[in-house]
C-alpha positions as CSV (number, residue, x, y, z in Angstrom):
1,M,0.2,0.0,0.1
2,K,1.3,3.5,-0.8
3,Q,2.2,5.9,1.9
4,I,3.0,9.3,1.8
5,A,4.9,10.5,4.6
6,F,5.2,14.5,5.3
7,L,6.5,16.8,8.1
8,S,4.0,19.4,9.7
9,E,4.3,21.2,12.9
10,D,7.5,19.3,13.7
11,R,5.5,15.8,13.4
12,I,5.9,13.0,10.7
13,N,2.5,12.2,9.6
14,L,1.6,9.3,7.3
15,L,-0.8,9.7,4.5
16,E,-2.7,6.4,3.6
17,D,-4.5,6.1,0.4
18,T,-7.8,6.4,2.0
19,G,-6.8,9.9,2.8
20,A,-6.5,8.8,6.5
21,V,-3.6,10.5,8.5
22,R,-1.7,8.5,10.8
23,P,1.1,10.8,13.1
24,L,4.2,9.0,14.1
25,N,5.6,9.2,17.6
26,C,9.4,9.9,17.9
27,A,10.8,7.8,20.5
28,V,13.9,10.3,20.4
29,A,11.4,13.2,21.0
30,E,9.8,11.6,23.8
31,K,12.4,10.6,25.8
32,Y,14.0,14.1,25.4
33,R,10.7,15.9,26.3
34,A,10.4,13.6,29.5
35,R,14.2,13.8,30.4
36,E,14.0,17.5,30.1
37,K,11.0,17.9,32.2
38,E,12.2,15.8,34.8
39,I,15.3,18.3,35.3
40,R,13.1,21.6,35.0
41,L,10.8,20.1,37.8
42,K,13.7,19.1,39.7
43,N,14.9,22.8,39.6
44,E,11.7,24.0,40.2
45,W,12.3,25.3,43.7
46,K,14.8,28.0,42.1
47,Q,11.8,29.4,40.3
48,S,9.3,29.4,42.8
49,G,8.6,29.3,46.3
50,T,11.1,30.6,49.0
51,G,13.9,29.2,46.6
52,A,13.1,32.1,44.4
53,M,13.4,34.4,47.4
54,F,17.1,34.0,47.4
55,T,18.0,33.4,43.4
56,G,15.3,36.0,42.2
57,A,13.9,34.0,39.3
58,Y,10.6,34.1,37.9
59,S,8.3,31.5,38.9
60,L,7.8,28.4,36.9
61,D,4.6,26.7,35.6
62,A,5.4,23.1,35.6
63,S,2.1,22.3,33.8
64,A,3.4,24.6,30.8
65,L,6.9,23.9,30.4
66,D,8.4,25.0,27.0
67,I,10.7,22.2,25.9
68,K,12.2,23.1,22.2
69,L,12.9,20.5,19.6
70,S,12.1,20.3,16.0
71,I,12.1,17.8,13.0
72,T,13.7,19.1,10.2
73,G,14.5,16.5,7.6
74,L,13.0,13.5,6.1
75,S,14.0,11.1,3.5
76,P,13.5,7.5,2.2
77,G,16.0,5.3,3.5
78,I,17.5,2.2,1.7
79,D,15.1,-0.3,3.0
80,E,11.6,-0.2,4.8
81,R,13.0,2.2,7.0
82,F,13.3,6.3,6.3
83,V,15.8,8.5,7.6
84,Y,14.9,11.7,9.8
85,A,16.7,14.7,11.4
86,I,16.1,16.1,14.8
87,N,17.0,19.4,16.7
88,F,17.0,20.2,20.1
89,E,18.3,23.1,22.1
90,R,21.6,22.0,22.0
91,G,22.5,19.8,19.1
92,G,20.5,17.5,16.9
93,G,20.9,13.8,15.4
94,I,19.8,11.7,12.6
95,Y,17.8,8.6,12.9
96,F,16.5,5.7,11.2
97,K,12.8,5.0,11.6
98,H,10.1,2.5,10.4
99,P,6.6,3.0,9.6
100,N,5.7,0.4,12.1
101,P,5.7,2.1,15.5
102,K,6.6,-1.0,17.1
103,E,10.0,-1.2,15.5
104,L,12.7,0.5,17.3
105,E,14.6,3.6,16.0
106,T,17.9,3.5,15.4
107,P,20.6,6.2,15.7
108,I,22.7,7.1,12.7
109,L,24.4,10.4,14.3
110,A,24.1,12.5,17.1
111,S,25.9,15.6,18.0
112,T,25.8,18.6,20.9
113,D,27.3,21.1,18.9
114,T,25.8,20.5,15.3
115,H,22.3,21.0,13.9
116,F,20.8,18.9,10.9
117,F,18.1,20.1,8.3
118,E,17.1,18.6,5.0
119,L,18.7,15.5,4.1
120,D,18.4,12.8,1.1
121,V,19.6,9.2,1.2
122,N,21.0,7.7,-2.1
123,P,20.7,3.8,-3.0
124,S,23.9,3.3,-1.5
125,G,23.6,4.6,1.9
126,R,25.1,8.0,1.7
127,I,23.5,10.6,3.2
128,A,23.5,14.3,2.0
129,V,22.5,16.8,5.2
130,S,22.2,20.4,5.5
131,C,24.2,21.3,8.8
132,A,24.8,24.2,10.9
133,E,26.9,25.1,14.0
134,N,26.0,28.7,14.1
135,Y,23.2,30.7,13.5
136,L,24.0,32.1,9.9
137,E,25.9,29.5,7.7
138,R,25.0,26.2,6.5
139,H,27.0,23.9,4.6
140,I,26.3,20.4,2.8
141,A,28.0,17.3,4.4
142,L,28.1,13.7,3.5
143,L,27.9,10.5,5.7
144,K,27.1,6.7,5.4
145,T,24.0,5.2,7.1
146,D,26.4,2.6,8.6
147,D,29.3,5.2,9.6
148,S,28.7,8.3,11.7
149,Y,31.6,10.2,10.4
150,L,30.7,13.5,9.0
151,R,32.6,15.4,6.2
152,E,31.6,19.0,5.2
153,I,31.9,19.5,1.2
154,T,30.6,22.8,1.1
155,E,32.2,26.1,2.8
156,G,32.5,29.8,2.7
157,D,29.6,32.4,3.8
158,S,26.6,30.7,2.5
159,F,23.4,29.3,3.3
160,D,23.4,25.8,1.7
161,C,20.1,24.0,2.2
162,N,17.6,21.2,0.4
163,P,20.5,18.7,-0.8
164,K,19.2,15.7,-3.3
165,W,21.0,12.9,-5.1
166,S,20.5,12.8,-8.8
167,L,18.7,9.8,-10.0
168,R,20.5,10.0,-13.3
169,D,24.1,9.9,-12.0
170,E,24.5,8.4,-7.8
171,D,27.7,10.7,-7.7
172,V,25.9,14.0,-8.3
173,L,24.3,16.2,-5.9
174,Y,22.1,18.9,-6.4
175,Y,21.6,21.8,-3.6
176,D,20.3,25.2,-3.4
177,S,22.5,28.1,-1.8
178,A,22.3,31.8,-0.7
179,G,25.1,34.1,0.0
180,I,25.5,35.9,3.0
181,A,25.8,39.7,2.9
182,Y,27.6,41.7,5.5
183,N,27.9,45.6,5.6
184,A,30.9,47.9,6.0
185,T,30.9,47.3,9.6
186,G,31.3,43.3,9.2
187,H,27.7,42.9,10.8
188,F,25.2,40.5,9.2
189,A,23.2,42.6,6.5
190,G,20.9,39.5,4.8
191,F,20.7,36.6,2.6
192,G,21.0,36.8,-1.4
193,P,19.0,35.1,-3.8
194,R,18.9,31.2,-3.7
195,S,20.8,29.5,-6.7
196,I,20.8,25.9,-7.6
197,Y,24.1,23.9,-7.9
198,R,25.4,20.9,-9.1
199,L,28.4,19.0,-7.3
200,H,30.0,15.9,-8.6
201,I,31.1,14.0,-5.5
202,K,34.1,12.1,-6.9
203,T,35.6,14.8,-9.3
204,G,34.6,17.9,-7.0
205,E,33.3,20.1,-10.1
206,L,30.8,22.3,-9.0
207,Y,28.4,24.0,-11.4
208,E,25.9,26.8,-10.7
209,V,23.0,25.7,-12.7
210,L,20.2,28.4,-12.0
211,E,20.6,31.7,-11.2
212,N,18.4,35.0,-11.2
213,P,18.8,38.1,-8.9
214,K,15.1,38.4,-9.3
215,F,14.3,34.8,-8.0
216,D,14.7,32.0,-5.4
217,Y,15.4,29.0,-7.1
218,C,15.3,26.0,-4.6
219,Y,14.3,22.4,-3.7
220,P,16.2,21.0,-6.9
221,F,15.5,17.4,-7.8
222,E,16.9,15.4,-11.1
223,D,15.1,12.4,-12.3
224,A,16.6,9.4,-14.4
225,A,15.9,11.2,-17.5
226,G,17.8,14.0,-16.4
227,N,14.8,16.5,-16.0
228,L,15.5,18.8,-13.3
229,Y,12.7,19.8,-11.2
230,F,12.5,23.0,-8.8
231,I,10.4,25.6,-7.1
232,R,10.8,29.6,-8.3
233,R,10.0,32.3,-6.0
234,P,10.1,35.9,-6.3
235,Y,13.3,37.4,-4.2
236,E,12.5,39.9,-1.7
237,Q,15.7,42.0,-1.5
238,S,16.6,43.8,1.7
239,G,17.2,47.6,1.6
240,G,20.2,49.4,1.4
241,G,21.6,52.8,1.1
242,K,24.4,55.0,2.8
243,M,24.2,55.9,6.3
244,A,23.5,59.5,7.6
245,A,25.1,61.2,10.6
246,W,22.1,59.8,12.8
247,D,22.7,56.6,12.0
248,Y,26.1,56.2,13.1
249,L,25.2,57.6,16.3
250,T,22.4,55.1,16.7
251,A,24.1,52.3,14.9
252,P,25.0,50.2,18.3
253,F,21.4,50.2,19.3
254,K,20.5,49.1,15.8
255,I,22.8,46.3,15.5
256,L,21.6,45.0,19.1
257,R,18.1,45.1,17.7
258,A,18.9,43.6,14.6
259,I,20.7,40.8,16.2
260,G,17.8,40.1,18.6
261,G,15.5,40.5,15.5
262,W,17.7,38.0,13.5
263,L,17.5,35.6,16.4
264,D,14.0,35.6,16.8
265,L,13.6,35.3,13.2
266,F,15.6,32.0,13.2
267,T,13.8,30.4,15.9
268,R,10.4,31.2,14.2
269,R,11.7,29.9,11.0
270,H,12.8,26.6,12.7
271,T,10.2,26.3,15.5
272,G,7.2,28.3,14.7
273,E,7.4,30.5,17.6
274,S,8.5,33.7,18.8
275,L,11.5,34.7,21.3
276,K,9.8,37.5,22.2
277,S,7.3,37.4,25.4
278,S,7.4,40.6,26.9
279,G,4.3,42.9,27.4
280,A,1.5,43.0,29.7
281,N,0.2,39.6,28.8
282,P,3.1,37.3,27.9
283,A,0.8,34.6,27.5
284,K,-1.1,36.3,24.8
285,A,2.2,37.6,23.1
286,N,3.3,33.9,22.6
287,Q,0.0,33.0,20.8
288,K,0.7,32.4,17.1
289,S,-1.4,34.4,15.0
290,P,-3.5,32.4,12.5
291,Q,-3.1,35.0,9.9
292,Q,0.6,34.5,9.7
293,L,2.7,31.7,8.9
294,Y,6.6,31.5,8.4
295,I,7.2,29.3,5.8
296,D,11.0,28.4,4.9
297,G,11.9,31.6,6.3
298,N,9.3,33.6,4.6
299,L,6.5,35.5,6.3
300,L,3.1,34.9,4.7
301,E,-0.1,36.7,5.2
302,A,-1.8,33.2,5.2
303,D,-5.5,34.2,5.4
304,K,-5.0,36.9,2.7
305,T,-2.9,34.5,0.6
306,L,-5.7,31.9,0.6
307,K,-8.4,34.4,-0.6
308,K,-6.2,35.6,-3.4
309,N,-5.8,32.2,-4.5
310,A,-9.5,31.4,-4.3
311,A,-10.2,34.8,-6.1
312,A,-7.7,33.7,-9.0
313,G,-9.8,30.5,-9.5
314,D,-7.7,28.0,-7.8
315,K,-9.7,24.8,-7.0
316,N,-8.2,24.0,-3.9
317,P,-6.4,27.4,-2.7
318,G,-3.6,27.2,-0.2
319,Y,-1.4,29.4,1.6
320,A,1.6,29.4,-0.9
321,P,1.3,32.3,-3.2
322,R,0.6,31.4,-6.6
323,D,4.1,32.6,-7.7
324,W,5.6,30.1,-5.7
325,E,6.0,27.6,-9.1
326,L,7.0,24.2,-9.6
327,I,9.2,24.2,-12.8
328,M,10.8,21.1,-14.9
329,K,13.6,21.8,-17.2
330,T,14.4,19.3,-19.7
331,P,18.0,18.1,-20.7
332,E,17.5,20.5,-23.7
333,G,17.1,23.7,-21.7
334,E,13.1,24.0,-22.1
335,E,11.3,25.0,-19.0
336,K,7.6,24.2,-18.1
337,V,5.7,25.3,-15.3
338,L,4.0,22.2,-13.8
339,Q,2.1,23.9,-10.7
340,K,1.4,27.1,-8.8
341,S,1.4,27.6,-5.0
342,V,4.0,25.0,-4.4
343,M,5.4,24.8,-1.2
344,S,6.9,21.1,-1.1
345,Y,6.7,18.2,-3.7
346,C,7.8,15.0,-4.3
347,V,8.2,13.4,-7.7
348,T,6.9,9.4,-8.0
349,Q,6.7,7.1,-10.4
350,D,2.8,7.9,-10.7
351,G,3.2,12.0,-11.1
352,I,3.8,14.9,-8.9
353,V,2.6,15.1,-5.2
354,Y,2.9,18.7,-3.8
355,S,1.5,20.8,-0.9
356,N,0.1,24.2,-1.2
357,G,0.2,24.5,2.7
358,K,-3.4,23.6,3.2
359,Y,-3.8,20.5,1.0
360,I,-1.6,17.5,-0.3
361,I,-2.5,17.2,-3.9
362,S,-1.9,13.9,-5.7
363,G,-2.6,13.4,-9.5
364,G,-4.7,16.5,-9.5
365,Q,-7.0,15.5,-6.6
366,A,-6.5,17.5,-3.4
367,I,-6.4,15.3,-0.4
368,K,-8.0,17.1,2.8
369,V,-5.6,16.3,5.7
370,H,-7.2,16.6,9.3
371,L,-4.8,17.8,12.0
372,A,-4.8,19.4,15.2
373,T,-3.2,22.4,13.5
374,K,-3.2,23.9,10.3
375,L,-1.5,21.8,7.6
376,V,2.0,23.2,6.6
377,S,3.9,20.8,4.8
378,Y,7.4,21.5,4.7
379,Q,8.6,18.0,3.2
380,I,6.9,15.2,1.6
381,M,8.3,11.9,0.3
382,L,7.0,8.7,-1.1
383,I,7.8,5.5,1.4
384,N,9.0,2.6,-0.7
385,E,9.7,4.7,-3.9
386,S,12.5,7.1,-4.8
387,C,10.9,10.3,-5.0
């Protein structure tokens, strides 16, 4: 029976042929939450009661512990198991998981100083993964399913994401990358547009396949026939200009505010929640707005976009804008727009499976997924078939 797996709200879900959704609990995540809760409850005396009188700490509500973790990568494996990446407050790991919840999860790699994101496994058991040791840079690294040695193969001031092995040549890897810009004082100024690169693992040959200052090109995939699939989105460039005298005087305060804003954006990008909790009602400030979603680092006015897509005639309108297009480029260089309003996709033997943020659509038919929260599918894969 065909099963589609997808990530949504830091949870792995299985979508059956019948349209039913079966969430998969991750043992690693459950153990981490239990351990963190136990540690924090043991230290509760420091934040409440007489203990807080000496430490000056705020009270801790033991029933509302905020334990951060996120599942960030998903890929078919080399057998019935698939591979996923998970991040914690400190470090992360890569694990094997079976669709059968009774099967044990198997660790491939765990780290206390590296976070892991999108990944892909080829038939020979090589894993390509986007990883990070700081807030700004991400690089592509390789390891094997039977060997935890991690080797970075990209470097520099760049944000390298979404590695995908070619089905045409198992030594070829595609990924997208954005350059990191710094201002005259050496501080972070923003990301450039995403471009798609082709890297030959054995020869080290690197080619920039797609680049345009007006667009982000991301989520590349090459099928066995040499067709290249990717998502194209408009690139929003950050502002620039010369600094006035007042700008120099207020620069230190702006830098601190920018750093805080970037950390908040990074947290929203990977957890969907803000670092900010100040105000008259912190609990209210921590609530997510139903009208805004952070998708792949992009802030979307979800409800507004939904109405626009419906007005444009979309049969199954979603949260992704219509100018987020899934494109196929043939070996001869011809480009064809396959779908609009695409957030993530998977190429299968039966055609394209994609998400527009609200629905998963397969064979032109929308599958309504009933979850506790809004469906926002970041990655899709088909179990037991190469996507």
